[in-house]
C-alpha positions in Angstrom: 25.0 -32.9 -85.1 25.0 -29.3 -86.3 23.5 -26.5 -84.1 20.5 -26.4 -86.5 20.0 -30.2 -86.2 20.4 -30.0 -82.4 17.8 -27.2 -82.0 15.5 -28.9 -84.4 15.7 -32.1 -82.4 15.1 -30.0 -79.2 11.8 -28.7 -80.6 10.8 -32.1 -82.0 11.2 -33.6 -78.5 9.4 -30.6 -76.9 6.4 -31.0 -79.2 6.3 -34.7 -78.7 6.5 -34.2 -74.9 9.5 -36.6 -74.9 11.3 -35.3 -71.8 14.0 -37.9 -71.7 15.0 -37.1 -75.4 14.8 -33.3 -74.6 16.9 -33.6 -71.5 19.5 -35.7 -73.4 20.1 -32.8 -75.7 21.1 -30.5 -72.8 24.5 -30.2 -71.0 24.5 -31.1 -67.4 25.0 -27.5 -66.3 22.5 -26.0 -68.9 21.6 -22.4 -68.3 17.8 -21.7 -68.8 16.8 -18.0 -69.1 13.0 -18.2 -68.5 10.9 -15.6 -70.4 10.6 -12.5 -68.2 11.8 -14.6 -65.2 14.8 -16.0 -63.5 17.9 -17.7 -64.7 18.0 -21.4 -63.7 21.0 -23.7 -63.9 21.3 -27.4 -64.4 19.3 -30.3 -65.9 17.4 -30.9 -62.7 16.1 -27.3 -62.6 15.2 -27.6 -66.3 13.3 -30.8 -65.8 11.4 -29.3 -62.9 10.5 -26.3 -65.0 9.2 -28.6 -67.8 7.2 -30.6 -65.3 5.4 -27.5 -64.1 5.1 -26.1 -67.6 3.5 -29.4 -68.9 1.1 -29.4 -66.0 0.0 -25.7 -66.5 0.1 -25.5 -70.4 -0.6 -27.6 -73.4 1.5 -26.1 -76.2 2.4 -27.0 -79.8 5.1 -25.0 -81.5 4.7 -24.5 -85.3 6.4 -22.5 -88.1 9.8 -23.2 -86.5 12.7 -21.5 -88.2 16.2 -22.3 -86.9 19.3 -20.3 -87.7 22.9 -20.8 -86.6 26.2 -18.9 -86.8 29.1 -19.9 -89.0 30.9 -21.7 -86.1 27.9 -23.7 -85.0 28.2 -22.4 -81.4 25.1 -20.2 -81.4 21.6 -20.7 -82.8 18.3 -18.9 -82.8 14.8 -20.0 -83.4 11.6 -18.2 -84.2 8.2 -20.0 -83.9 4.5 -19.7 -83.2 3.1 -21.1 -79.9 -0.4 -22.5 -80.0 -1.4 -23.1 -76.5 -4.0 -23.8 -73.9 -3.8 -22.6 -70.3 -4.7 -25.7 -68.2 -3.8 -25.0 -64.6 -3.0 -21.9 -62.5 0.6 -20.8 -62.7 2.0 -18.8 -59.8 1.5 -15.1 -60.1 -0.6 -15.4 -63.3 -4.4 -15.2 -63.9 -6.6 -18.2 -63.1 -6.6 -20.9 -65.8 -9.8 -22.1 -67.3 -8.6 -23.7 -70.6 -8.0 -20.4 -72.3 -6.3 -20.7 -75.7 -3.6 -18.5 -77.1 -1.3 -18.0 -80.1 2.0 -16.2 -79.6 5.0 -15.3 -81.7 8.1 -16.4 -79.8 11.8 -16.9 -80.1 14.8 -18.5 -78.4 18.6 -18.2 -78.4 20.9 -21.1 -77.8 24.5 -21.6 -77.0 26.0 -24.9 -78.1 29.0 -26.5 -76.3 30.5 -29.9 -76.9 27.5 -31.0 -79.0 24.9 -30.1 -76.3 22.7 -27.2 -75.6 24.4 -25.2 -72.9 22.1 -22.2 -72.7 18.5 -21.6 -73.9 16.9 -18.2 -73.5 13.2 -17.9 -74.3 11.2 -14.8 -75.3 7.6 -14.0 -76.0 5.4 -11.0 -75.3 3.9 -11.6 -71.9 1.4 -8.7 -72.2 0.0 -10.3 -75.4 -0.4 -13.6 -73.6 -2.1 -11.9 -70.6 -4.5 -10.1 -72.9 -5.4 -13.5 -74.6 -6.1 -15.4 -71.4 -7.8 -12.5 -69.5 
């Protein structure tokens, strides 16, 4: 599977809320750089993050464009997040079903056919203004 195919499968699983398929695309020691947050390591930490994320947010990613380098070791994606804030997330405003639309992106490192790092980025201030 090319880096582009791997990242495309990652977003297909994410949109389908298919966590087993999503986790299968990750290396056991995956590095997850959370937008404006900490760096977490390992599939278990990633799975716990996704559990919390799916409880607090309902999101659909659209307009996904995936690019990869010539060696197939790095990839990037740009997309639009269409979301609904369902439940309070620690340190953020109270949730009451607010909707939002954000431009976002992510960077990936591919190692032995698995995603070994994913770093996500979006404008937190834009999100805060939309859910305020």
